N, CA, C and O of each residue as an XYZ file, in Angstrom:
852
protein
N     124.841    232.034    -11.114
C     124.546    231.904    -12.536
C     123.285    231.066    -12.734
O     123.192    229.955    -12.212
N     122.310    231.591    -13.489
C     121.077    230.879    -13.775
C     121.268    230.067    -15.047
O     121.549    230.625    -16.107
N     121.115    228.747    -14.943
C     121.354    227.838    -16.057
C     120.042    227.571    -16.800
O     119.019    227.268    -16.186
N     120.088    227.688    -18.130
C     118.877    227.632    -18.947
C     119.014    226.604    -20.068
O     120.075    226.476    -20.680
N     117.930    225.873    -20.328
C     117.827    225.018    -21.510
C     116.787    225.633    -22.431
O     115.728    226.059    -21.971
N     117.076    225.685    -23.732
C     116.154    226.247    -24.715
C     115.589    225.113    -25.561
O     116.339    224.404    -26.231
N     114.264    224.939    -25.533
C     113.603    223.872    -26.302
C     112.630    224.486    -27.300
O     111.595    225.032    -26.919
N     112.973    224.390    -28.578
C     112.134    224.922    -29.654
C     112.511    224.209    -30.936
O     113.691    223.965    -31.188
N     111.512    223.868    -31.757
C     111.821    223.118    -32.972
C     112.370    223.992    -34.095
O     112.807    223.470    -35.120
N     112.356    225.299    -33.921
C     112.894    226.208    -34.930
C     114.314    226.631    -34.550
O     114.532    227.283    -33.529
N     115.268    226.247    -35.389
C     116.677    226.516    -35.087
C     116.956    228.009    -34.952
O     117.746    228.421    -34.102
N     116.308    228.819    -35.792
C     116.544    230.259    -35.737
C     116.115    230.838    -34.401
O     116.817    231.673    -33.831
N     114.968    230.403    -33.897
C     114.489    230.891    -32.607
C     115.377    230.393    -31.467
O     115.694    231.139    -30.541
N     115.768    229.134    -31.547
C     116.680    228.622    -30.511
C     117.949    229.466    -30.465
O     118.423    229.836    -29.391
N     118.488    229.763    -31.632
C     119.700    230.565    -31.695
C     119.486    231.959    -31.149
O     120.342    232.500    -30.448
N     118.336    232.544    -31.472
C     118.034    233.893    -30.980
C     117.905    233.913    -29.465
O     118.435    234.801    -28.797
N     117.191    232.917    -28.925
C     117.048    232.833    -27.475
C     118.409    232.628    -26.800
O     118.685    233.205    -25.748
N     119.249    231.799    -27.419
C     120.570    231.521    -26.849
C     121.417    232.790    -26.786
O     122.059    233.069    -25.774
N     121.412    233.555    -27.876
C     122.175    234.809    -27.905
C     121.662    235.771    -26.840
O     122.442    236.409    -26.134
N     120.343    235.865    -26.735
C     119.737    236.761    -25.749
C     120.109    236.356    -24.325
O     120.528    237.189    -23.521
N     119.952    235.077    -24.026
C     120.241    234.588    -22.672
C     121.721    234.737    -22.339
O     122.074    235.216    -21.261
N     122.587    234.325    -23.267
C     124.032    234.364    -23.000
C     124.579    235.784    -22.927
O     125.690    235.995    -22.441
N     123.811    236.756    -23.405
C     124.268    238.147    -23.339
C     124.107    238.747    -21.951
O     124.646    239.814    -21.657
N     123.355    238.045    -21.095
C     123.150    238.521    -19.722
C     124.230    237.950    -18.807
O     124.555    236.767    -18.906
N     124.787    238.766    -17.924
C     125.902    238.307    -17.085
C     125.553    237.206    -16.099
O     126.431    236.468    -15.654
N     124.260    237.090    -15.751
C     123.859    236.097    -14.746
C     123.108    234.913    -15.343
O     122.584    234.079    -14.605
N     123.048    234.828    -16.700
C     122.328    233.750    -17.360
C     123.243    233.014    -18.328
O     124.129    233.620    -18.931
N     123.033    231.708    -18.480
C     123.809    230.942    -19.454
C     122.995    229.766    -19.975
O     122.296    229.101    -19.209
N     123.084    229.509    -21.278
C     122.405    228.359    -21.882
C     123.295    227.136    -21.752
O     124.447    227.153    -22.184
N     122.764    226.074    -21.157
C     123.548    224.852    -20.945
C     123.076    223.696    -21.816
O     123.632    222.599    -21.760
N     122.036    223.948    -22.629
C     121.553    222.886    -23.496
C     120.446    223.367    -24.411
O     119.759    224.344    -24.110
N     120.272    222.672    -25.541
C     119.224    222.995    -26.499
C     118.488    221.716    -26.892
O     119.030    220.615    -26.802
N     117.232    221.889    -27.333
C     116.434    220.739    -27.762
C     115.511    221.160    -28.885
O     114.957    222.259    -28.861
N     115.340    220.276    -29.886
C     114.478    220.557    -31.028
C     113.171    219.782    -30.960
O     112.264    220.031    -31.754
N     113.060    218.842    -30.021
C     111.835    218.067    -29.850
C     111.509    217.971    -28.367
O     112.347    218.248    -27.509
N     110.269    217.571    -28.086
C     109.884    217.405    -26.693
C     110.692    216.330    -26.003
O     111.071    216.483    -24.841
N     110.962    215.239    -26.710
C     111.743    214.144    -26.129
C     113.158    214.606    -25.806
O     113.706    214.257    -24.761
N     113.752    215.395    -26.706
C     115.090    215.924    -26.448
C     115.069    216.875    -25.251
O     116.005    216.900    -24.453
N     114.004    217.646    -25.137
C     113.886    218.581    -24.019
C     113.913    217.836    -22.684
O     114.571    218.263    -21.735
N     113.190    216.722    -22.628
C     113.173    215.921    -21.401
C     114.563    215.365    -21.120
O     115.055    215.451    -19.995
N     115.192    214.796    -22.141
C     116.506    214.175    -21.960
C     117.569    215.188    -21.534
O     118.331    214.944    -20.599
N     117.611    216.325    -22.227
C     118.613    217.347    -21.911
C     118.381    217.923    -20.521
O     119.330    218.170    -19.777
N     117.125    218.134    -20.178
C     116.810    218.703    -18.862
C     117.209    217.758    -17.733
O     117.802    218.183    -16.742
N     116.887    216.484    -17.884
C     117.221    215.521    -16.839
C     118.732    215.313    -16.733
O     119.239    214.941    -15.675
N     119.443    215.552    -17.830
C     120.899    215.427    -17.808
C     121.564    216.673    -17.213
O     122.466    216.565    -16.382
N     121.117    217.845    -17.641
C     121.775    219.092    -17.241
C     121.215    219.693    -15.948
O     121.910    220.434    -15.253
N     119.967    219.374    -15.629
C     119.304    219.929    -14.439
C     119.406    221.457    -14.394
O     119.907    222.018    -13.420
N     118.931    222.128    -15.445
C     118.991    223.591    -15.466
C     118.027    224.192    -14.454
O     117.152    223.504    -13.928
N     118.195    225.474    -14.190
C     117.261    226.172    -13.311
C     115.937    226.420    -14.023
O     114.868    226.318    -13.422
N     116.022    226.749    -15.319
C     114.834    227.100    -16.097
C     114.915    226.476    -17.479
O     115.982    226.431    -18.091
N     113.769    225.992    -17.969
C     113.661    225.518    -19.347
C     112.704    226.446    -20.091
O     111.559    226.627    -19.677
N     113.181    227.037    -21.195
C     112.295    227.777    -22.091
C     111.673    226.738    -23.015
O     112.358    226.158    -23.858
N     110.377    226.504    -22.857
C     109.725    225.371    -23.522
C     108.686    225.819    -24.539
O     107.734    226.524    -24.204
N     108.883    225.397    -25.795
C     107.879    225.623    -26.827
C     106.736    224.633    -26.613
O     106.921    223.605    -25.962
N     105.555    224.936    -27.156
C     104.416    224.028    -27.019
C     104.392    223.007    -28.144
O     104.337    221.803    -27.892
N     104.434    223.479    -29.378
C     104.311    222.584    -30.530
C     105.695    222.157    -31.018
O     106.426    222.936    -31.630
N     106.030    220.907    -30.734
C     107.301    220.336    -31.163
C     107.088    218.906    -31.628
O     106.114    218.271    -31.224
N     107.982    218.378    -32.475
C     107.854    216.993    -32.947
C     108.049    215.982    -31.819
O     108.613    216.302    -30.772
N     107.578    214.768    -32.046
C     107.747    213.622    -31.147
C     106.927    213.729    -29.868
O     106.235    212.788    -29.478
N     107.012    214.888    -29.221
C     106.304    215.093    -27.961
C     106.102    216.594    -27.794
O     107.051    217.361    -27.954
N     104.885    217.028    -27.476
C     104.688    218.471    -27.334
C     105.245    218.979    -26.004
O     105.605    218.200    -25.122
N     105.306    220.293    -25.887
C     105.902    220.897    -24.702
C     105.132    220.649    -23.426
O     105.710    220.650    -22.339
N     103.818    220.434    -23.547
C     103.005    220.163    -22.359
C     103.383    218.814    -21.757
O     103.594    218.703    -20.550
N     103.467    217.784    -22.610
C     103.841    216.461    -22.125
C     105.283    216.468    -21.622
O     105.589    215.829    -20.615
N     106.166    217.182    -22.311
C     107.552    217.279    -21.860
C     107.620    217.917    -20.482
O     108.382    217.475    -19.622
N     106.824    218.952    -20.275
C     106.760    219.614    -18.968
C     106.309    218.636    -17.893
O     106.865    218.603    -16.795
N     105.302    217.847    -18.220
C     104.765    216.866    -17.267
C     105.835    215.832    -16.894
O     105.947    215.444    -15.732
N     106.615    215.391    -17.876
C     107.624    214.363    -17.626
C     108.834    214.916    -16.871
O     109.478    214.198    -16.106
N     109.133    216.181    -17.090
C     110.260    216.790    -16.376
C     109.937    216.944    -14.897
O     110.818    216.826    -14.046
N     108.672    217.209    -14.597
C     108.246    217.302    -13.206
C     108.976    218.384    -12.441
O     109.064    219.526    -12.891
N     109.501    218.021    -11.280
C     110.164    218.994    -10.416
C     111.662    219.117    -10.696
O     112.373    219.786     -9.946
N     112.150    218.485    -11.757
C     113.585    218.520    -12.038
C     114.066    219.929    -12.349
O     115.179    220.304    -11.979
N     113.230    220.711    -13.029
C     113.564    222.098    -13.371
C     112.273    222.897    -13.459
O     111.183    222.335    -13.571
N     112.409    224.185    -13.407
C     111.242    225.050    -13.549
C     111.038    225.363    -15.031
O     111.995    225.621    -15.762
N     109.782    225.335    -15.458
C     109.456    225.459    -16.875
C     108.785    226.801    -17.176
O     107.823    227.191    -16.515
N     109.307    227.494    -18.179
C     108.695    228.720    -18.669
C     108.242    228.459    -20.104
O     109.064    228.348    -21.014
N     106.934    228.362    -20.296
C     106.381    228.090    -21.626
C     106.479    229.351    -22.476
O     106.021    230.418    -22.067
N     107.076    229.229    -23.657
C     107.190    230.351    -24.582
C     106.628    229.893    -25.919
O     107.205    229.018    -26.566
N     105.511    230.471    -26.341
C     104.828    229.990    -27.546
C     104.218    231.140    -28.327
O     104.002    232.223    -27.783
N     103.945    230.906    -29.590
C     103.270    231.905    -30.403
C     101.759    231.730    -30.350
O     101.022    232.534    -30.921
N     101.295    230.698    -29.679
C      99.872    230.401    -29.653
C      99.237    230.889    -28.356
O      99.512    230.358    -27.279
N      98.387    231.903    -28.471
C      97.742    232.501    -27.308
C      96.369    231.858    -27.122
O      95.339    232.501    -27.323
N      96.368    230.575    -26.732
C      95.117    229.838    -26.613
C      94.863    229.415    -25.170
O      95.781    229.014    -24.454
N      93.598    229.511    -24.756
C      93.227    229.188    -23.377
C      93.699    227.806    -22.960
O      94.252    227.637    -21.873
N      93.483    226.814    -23.819
C      93.792    225.433    -23.453
C      95.276    225.259    -23.176
O      95.657    224.508    -22.278
N      96.119    225.948    -23.943
C      97.557    225.841    -23.726
C      97.941    226.393    -22.351
O      98.750    225.802    -21.636
N      97.352    227.525    -21.996
C      97.665    228.136    -20.705
C      97.300    227.187    -19.574
O      98.117    226.908    -18.696
N      96.073    226.696    -19.600
C      95.609    225.810    -18.536
C      96.425    224.521    -18.492
O      96.901    224.114    -17.432
N      96.583    223.884    -19.651
C      97.291    222.601    -19.691
C      98.744    222.745    -19.260
O      99.282    221.879    -18.569
N      99.380    223.844    -19.669
C     100.788    224.053    -19.320
C     100.957    224.221    -17.819
O     101.835    223.600    -17.219
N     100.135    225.045    -17.217
C     100.244    225.274    -15.776
C      99.839    224.029    -14.996
O     100.429    223.718    -13.961
N      98.836    223.322    -15.494
C      98.399    222.097    -14.811
C      99.490    221.033    -14.875
O      99.616    220.208    -13.970
N     100.278    221.055    -15.949
C     101.354    220.078    -16.112
C     102.552    220.402    -15.231
O     103.432    219.562    -15.044
N     102.589    221.619    -14.687
C     103.676    221.980    -13.787
C     104.514    223.169    -14.212
O     105.512    223.484    -13.565
N     104.121    223.842    -15.303
C     104.877    225.023    -15.739
C     104.724    226.143    -14.721
O     103.705    226.246    -14.037
N     105.753    226.982    -14.630
C     105.729    228.095    -13.684
C     105.477    229.431    -14.361
O     105.427    230.465    -13.693
N     105.317    229.422    -15.675
C     105.061    230.670    -16.367
C     104.677    230.429    -17.808
O     104.865    229.339    -18.349
N     104.130    231.478    -18.427
C     103.632    231.365    -19.787
C     103.833    232.706    -20.477
O     103.309    233.725    -20.026
N     104.598    232.707    -21.581
C     104.840    233.932    -22.346
C     104.631    233.664    -23.827
O     104.786    232.537    -24.298
N     104.277    234.716    -24.552
C     104.188    234.614    -25.999
C     105.529    234.975    -26.621
O     106.325    235.703    -26.028
N     105.771    234.460    -27.823
C     107.068    234.682    -28.472
C     107.274    236.122    -28.918
O     108.398    236.508    -29.238
N     106.206    236.929    -28.947
C     106.380    238.336    -29.291
C     106.627    239.198    -28.056
O     106.597    240.426    -28.130
N     106.872    238.541    -26.920
C     107.234    239.257    -25.702
C     108.551    240.000    -25.923
O     109.482    239.425    -26.486
N     108.657    241.261    -25.497
C     109.911    242.000    -25.642
C     111.072    241.251    -24.982
O     110.887    240.648    -23.925
N     112.263    241.276    -25.584
C     113.421    240.555    -25.038
C     113.687    240.846    -23.563
O     113.989    239.930    -22.798
N     113.578    242.095    -23.163
C     113.845    242.449    -21.764
C     112.858    241.755    -20.828
O     113.226    241.349    -19.726
N     111.603    241.619    -21.266
C     110.589    240.955    -20.443
C     110.861    239.457    -20.337
O     110.612    238.847    -19.298
N     111.375    238.867    -21.419
C     111.707    237.444    -21.384
C     112.838    237.181    -20.404
O     112.792    236.220    -19.636
N     113.842    238.027    -20.429
C     114.975    237.890    -19.507
C     114.500    238.030    -18.059
O     114.910    237.272    -17.180
N     113.637    239.004    -17.835
C     113.078    239.197    -16.485
C     112.286    237.970    -16.056
O     112.369    237.537    -14.907
N     111.512    237.409    -16.994
C     110.698    236.233    -16.686
C     111.568    235.055    -16.263
O     111.220    234.324    -15.336
N     112.691    234.872    -16.936
C     113.604    233.782    -16.572
C     114.081    233.960    -15.141
O     114.123    232.996    -14.376
N     114.436    235.170    -14.776
C     114.920    235.434    -13.408
C     113.816    235.226    -12.379
O     114.060    234.686    -11.299
N     112.602    235.656    -12.715
C     111.468    235.498    -11.801
C     111.195    234.021    -11.531
O     111.044    233.606    -10.382
N     111.136    233.235    -12.601
C     110.850    231.806    -12.471
C     111.997    231.096    -11.757
O     111.760    230.227    -10.918
N     113.234    231.457    -12.083
C     114.390    230.842    -11.422
C     114.409    231.156     -9.932
O     114.910    230.369     -9.130
N     113.859    232.314     -9.567
C     113.826    232.721     -8.168
C     112.735    232.056     -7.358
O     112.585    232.335     -6.168
N     111.965    231.173     -7.993
C     110.948    230.427     -7.252
C     109.549    230.993     -7.349
O     108.629    230.491     -6.703
N     109.376    232.040     -8.154
C     108.048    232.628     -8.309
C     107.389    232.103     -9.574
O     108.062    231.614    -10.482
N     106.076    232.208     -9.623
C     105.351    231.869    -10.850
C     105.085    233.150    -11.618
O     104.802    234.193    -11.028
N     105.179    233.065    -12.929
C     104.920    234.230    -13.760
C     103.471    234.177    -14.206
O     103.150    233.590    -15.240
N     102.596    234.793    -13.419
C     101.174    234.789    -13.735
C     100.706    236.219    -13.944
O     100.281    236.887    -13.002
N     100.785    236.675    -15.158
C     100.281    237.999    -15.485
C      98.758    237.993    -15.363
O      98.140    236.935    -15.477
N      98.146    239.149    -15.136
C      96.679    239.194    -15.030
C      95.980    238.560    -16.223
O      94.941    237.921    -16.056
N      96.532    238.725    -17.437
C      95.899    238.136    -18.618
C      95.887    236.620    -18.537
O      94.923    235.981    -18.958
N      96.963    236.037    -17.993
C      97.028    234.583    -17.848
C      96.028    234.117    -16.802
O      95.356    233.103    -16.988
N      95.930    234.855    -15.703
C      94.965    234.503    -14.665
C      93.546    234.547    -15.214
O      92.722    233.693    -14.885
N      93.260    235.546    -16.054
C      91.926    235.642    -16.646
C      91.630    234.421    -17.511
O      90.510    233.909    -17.508
N      92.627    233.963    -18.244
C      92.416    232.791    -19.096
C      92.142    231.550    -18.244
O      91.308    230.716    -18.595
N      92.850    231.442    -17.131
C      92.608    230.318    -16.235
C      91.168    230.346    -15.716
O      90.490    229.320    -15.674
N      90.721    231.531    -15.327
C      89.365    231.677    -14.813
C      88.344    231.297    -15.882
O      87.354    230.623    -15.596
N      88.594    231.737    -17.118
C      87.694    231.407    -18.213
C      87.664    229.895    -18.454
O      86.612    229.321    -18.732
N      88.828    229.267    -18.343
C      88.907    227.823    -18.561
C      88.115    227.074    -17.493
O      87.412    226.110    -17.794
N      88.233    227.524    -16.240
C      87.488    226.873    -15.166
C      85.981    227.122    -15.317
O      85.165    226.298    -14.904
N      85.625    228.263    -15.912
C      84.207    228.539    -16.148
C      83.615    227.544    -17.135
O      82.452    227.158    -17.022
N      84.430    227.133    -18.108
C      83.946    226.208    -19.131
C      83.970    224.760    -18.658
O      83.074    223.976    -18.969
N      85.010    224.419    -17.901
C      85.171    223.017    -17.504
C      85.433    222.920    -16.005
O      86.536    222.568    -15.586
N      84.414    223.232    -15.191
C      84.606    223.181    -13.746
C      84.870    221.767    -13.257
O      84.275    220.804    -13.742
N      85.771    221.658    -12.288
C      86.045    220.366    -11.674
C      86.037    220.548    -10.164
O      86.075    221.675     -9.670
N      85.990    219.476     -9.454
C      85.971    219.557     -7.993
C      86.931    218.530     -7.416
O      86.589    217.360     -7.250
N      88.129    218.987     -7.116
C      89.144    218.129     -6.524
C      89.668    218.847     -5.291
O      90.298    219.898     -5.406
N      89.418    218.300     -4.134
C      89.805    218.984     -2.906
C      91.271    218.689     -2.597
O      91.614    217.560     -2.245
N      92.140    219.698     -2.726
C      93.562    219.467     -2.494
C      93.846    219.068     -1.045
O      93.166    219.503     -0.116
N      94.852    218.243     -0.885
C      95.291    217.857      0.452
C      95.740    219.101      1.200
O      96.497    219.910      0.662
N      95.281    219.259      2.434
C      95.718    220.375      3.259
C      94.768    221.549      3.292
O      94.953    222.465      4.093
N      93.742    221.550      2.432
C      92.829    222.694      2.378
C      92.093    222.890      3.698
O      91.881    224.022      4.134
N      91.704    221.786      4.332
C      90.976    221.890      5.599
C      91.836    222.449      6.725
O      91.316    222.912      7.740
N      93.157    222.404      6.543
C      94.047    222.890      7.592
C      94.407    224.355      7.489
O      95.203    224.855      8.283
N      93.830    225.056      6.515
C      94.143    226.476      6.339
C      93.421    227.329      7.378
O      92.282    227.049      7.752
N      94.105    228.369      7.833
C      93.454    229.330      8.716
C      92.548    230.241      7.881
O      92.626    230.252      6.653
N      91.700    230.992      8.556
C      90.800    231.904      7.847
C      91.586    232.928      7.037
O      91.218    233.241      5.905
N      92.663    233.447      7.611
C      93.456    234.439      6.895
C      94.192    233.818      5.708
O      94.337    234.453      4.663
N      94.650    232.597      5.867
C      95.307    231.910      4.752
C      94.329    231.688      3.601
O      94.700    231.786      2.431
N      93.084    231.390      3.940
C      92.061    231.232      2.911
C      91.818    232.561      2.192
O      91.638    232.601      0.974
N      91.817    233.643      2.968
C      91.637    234.971      2.374
C      92.744    235.255      1.363
O      92.488    235.736      0.259
N      93.966    234.953      1.756
C      95.115    235.198      0.875
C      95.017    234.329     -0.374
O      95.289    234.795     -1.480
N      94.628    233.066     -0.201
C      94.513    232.153     -1.337
C      93.469    232.651     -2.328
O      93.687    232.593     -3.538
N      92.353    233.132     -1.833
C      91.300    233.657     -2.703
C      91.814    234.845     -3.509
O      91.540    234.950     -4.704
N      92.548    235.727     -2.868
C      93.061    236.918     -3.553
C      94.137    236.556     -4.579
O      94.234    237.182     -5.635
N      94.937    235.551     -4.261
C      95.923    235.064     -5.234
C      95.197    234.550     -6.471
O      95.590    234.839     -7.601
N      94.132    233.785     -6.242
C      93.371    233.213     -7.345
C      92.685    234.285     -8.184
O      92.411    234.076     -9.366
N      92.411    235.426     -7.572
C      91.788    236.524     -8.306
C      92.814    237.339     -9.097
O      92.460    238.268     -9.823
N      94.091    236.975     -8.943
C      95.119    237.624     -9.741
C      95.804    238.797     -9.080
O      96.529    239.533     -9.751
N      95.600    239.005     -7.765
C      96.235    240.123     -7.086
C      97.703    239.833     -6.806
O      98.081    238.693     -6.536
N      98.522    240.869     -6.871
C      99.936    240.748     -6.526
C     100.086    240.758     -5.008
O      99.128    241.042     -4.289
N     101.281    240.450     -4.523
C     101.516    240.476     -3.076
C     101.239    241.858     -2.497
O     100.636    241.978     -1.431
N     101.676    242.898     -3.197
C     101.455    244.269     -2.724
C      99.974    244.596     -2.662
O      99.513    245.229     -1.712
N      99.224    244.164     -3.678
C      97.784    244.410     -3.693
C      97.074    243.635     -2.585
O      96.127    244.140     -1.982
N      97.530    242.411     -2.317
C      96.950    241.616     -1.232
C      97.189    242.292      0.103
O      96.292    242.360      0.944
N      98.409    242.795      0.297
C      98.748    243.497      1.553
C      97.830    244.695      1.759
O      97.339    244.926      2.864
N      97.601    245.457      0.691
C      96.723    246.620      0.801
C      95.284    246.232      1.067
O      94.594    246.886      1.849
N      94.831    245.178      0.424
C      93.452    244.729      0.582
C      93.180    244.231      1.997
O      92.111    244.477      2.555
N      94.149    243.532      2.568
C      93.961    242.951      3.900
C      94.501    243.838      5.018
O      94.355    243.522      6.199
N      95.125    244.951      4.635
C      95.699    245.897      5.609
C      96.754    245.229      6.492
O      96.753    245.367      7.715
N      97.652    244.503      5.827
C      98.769    243.874      6.528
C     100.048    244.228      5.790
O     100.004    244.823      4.713
N     101.184    243.864      6.362
C     102.457    244.172      5.723
C     102.754    243.186      4.600
O     102.183    242.097      4.541
N     103.654    243.587      3.714
C     104.069    242.712      2.621
C     104.734    241.456      3.168
O     104.549    240.364      2.630
N     105.508    241.615      4.240
C     106.175    240.469      4.860
C     105.160    239.454      5.380
O     105.374    238.245      5.288
N     104.055    239.956      5.926
C     103.005    239.074      6.428
C     102.375    238.278      5.291
O     102.108    237.084      5.427
N     102.142    238.948      4.177
C     101.583    238.267      3.006
C     102.520    237.153      2.548
O     102.077    236.040      2.264
N     103.809    237.453      2.479
C     104.788    236.459      2.039
C     104.820    235.265      2.994
O     104.993    234.124      2.563
N     104.656    235.528      4.276
C     104.623    234.442      5.259
C     103.410    233.546      5.029
O     103.513    232.320      5.071
N     102.262    234.172      4.787
C     101.051    233.393      4.515
C     101.219    232.540      3.258
O     100.799    231.384      3.226
N     101.827    233.109      2.236
C     102.016    232.376      0.983
C     102.954    231.191      1.194
O     102.724    230.109      0.654
N     104.001    231.395      1.975
C     104.924    230.297      2.284
C     104.185    229.161      2.981
O     104.418    227.990      2.682
N     103.307    229.501      3.895
C     102.535    228.479      4.608
C     101.528    227.795      3.685
O     101.301    226.589      3.789
N     100.926    228.569      2.785
C      99.998    227.983      1.813
C     100.700    226.965      0.926
O     100.178    225.877      0.683
N     101.880    227.322      0.448
C     102.645    226.414     -0.403
C     102.943    225.104      0.326
O     102.852    224.022     -0.255
N     103.299    225.219      1.602
C     103.631    224.032      2.386
C     102.393    223.177      2.662
O     102.425    221.958      2.490
N     101.313    223.815      3.086
C     100.107    223.067      3.465
C      99.426    222.410      2.264
O      98.881    221.313      2.377
N      99.462    223.084      1.121
C      98.798    222.550     -0.060
C      99.754    221.753     -0.946
O      99.376    221.256     -2.006
N     101.011    221.643     -0.483
C     102.036    220.916     -1.229
C     102.117    221.431     -2.666
O     102.217    220.662     -3.622
N     102.072    222.758     -2.782
C     102.134    223.415     -4.087
C     103.541    223.954     -4.310
O     104.198    224.416     -3.377
N     103.991    223.889     -5.553
C     105.350    224.321     -5.848
C     105.455    225.836     -5.967
O     106.472    226.422     -5.597
N     104.402    226.471     -6.485
C     104.482    227.906     -6.701
C     103.089    228.510     -6.790
O     102.087    227.832     -6.564
N     103.042    229.783     -7.120
C     101.797    230.544     -7.156
C     100.803    229.979     -8.179
O      99.593    229.980     -7.952
N     101.332    229.502     -9.298
C     100.453    228.954    -10.332
C      99.636    227.790     -9.784
O      98.438    227.688    -10.047
N     100.283    226.918     -9.027
C      99.580    225.768     -8.473
C      98.595    226.186     -7.386
O      97.590    225.507     -7.174
N      98.866    227.289     -6.694
C      97.913    227.801     -5.708
C      96.639    228.276     -6.399
O      95.538    228.034     -5.906
N      96.783    228.952     -7.539
C      95.615    229.416     -8.291
C      94.768    228.228     -8.723
O      93.547    228.235     -8.564
N      95.416    227.215     -9.266
C      94.701    226.031     -9.729
C      93.999    225.340     -8.553
O      92.847    224.924     -8.674
N      94.693    225.221     -7.423
C      94.098    224.572     -6.249
C      92.861    225.323     -5.772
O      91.871    224.706     -5.379
N      92.913    226.648     -5.805
C      91.787    227.458     -5.331
C      90.539    227.222     -6.174
O      89.434    227.126     -5.639
N      90.713    227.130     -7.485
C      89.565    226.930     -8.371
C      89.103    225.487     -8.396
O      87.901    225.223     -8.372
N      90.040    224.547     -8.443
C      89.635    223.150     -8.545
C      88.961    222.662     -7.258
O      88.163    221.725     -7.285
N      89.286    223.297     -6.145
C      88.678    222.894     -4.878
C      87.296    223.486     -4.681
O      86.530    223.039     -3.828
N      86.983    224.508     -5.488
C      85.705    225.183     -5.315
C      85.773    226.311     -4.311
O      84.762    226.964     -4.054
N      86.954    226.561     -3.727
C      87.095    227.658     -2.772
C      86.806    228.988     -3.463
O      86.239    229.904     -2.868
N      87.204    229.073     -4.721
C      86.898    230.245     -5.536
C      86.119    229.764     -6.745
O      86.510    228.798     -7.400
N      85.018    230.439     -7.041
C      84.223    230.058     -8.194
C      84.391    231.103     -9.293
O      84.353    232.302     -9.018
N      84.575    230.660    -10.525
C      84.715    231.598    -11.641
C      83.473    232.465    -11.775
O      82.354    232.001    -11.558
N      83.676    233.720    -12.131
C      82.552    234.616    -12.385
C      82.015    234.323    -13.776
O      82.736    234.446    -14.766
N      80.768    233.942    -13.846
C      80.183    233.547    -15.140
C      79.443    234.723    -15.775
O      78.886    234.586    -16.864
């Protein structure tokens, strides 16, 4: 059973998300929050698998709440605001996914399962926004472990940062899907990254991949 906390300042939306989540046989809502501070408190108390986190909430926004929750739970940002800064800030704070509130219900349910399973939900549109953000505000922070990557691991990291799926990476490098997954597992360990989203950020912030201007 995948345990979920719903954090949104609108009671109607919280209720809608709760009904949707609880209607699935493998999902259950274990807590709700109307503010960022409540989201942190409920999450640290319940330790859910996934938190559906709004961005704009009273007392503390969803980005700061995500930062304070840290590795306690995986965060899926769900917002009506399709803005570059939110995408970058949310993922940089530790979120594992980003969806808009007009996402079809079936896609939201799938996203919860994907994030709970340890994957990052990085649609090509989200990756493009990250690239655009790095184009505007380039930084240079060399992640720990980058020098220890093999040439093939670097190749895989570059392709991840370009937004390719595992299947697309396998085809591009002419290797099996299992091999790609092995490389990604090693990348996560060497770069001390929690998921794919953090690998994308590490690739750009280190300068290994440069945004196309």
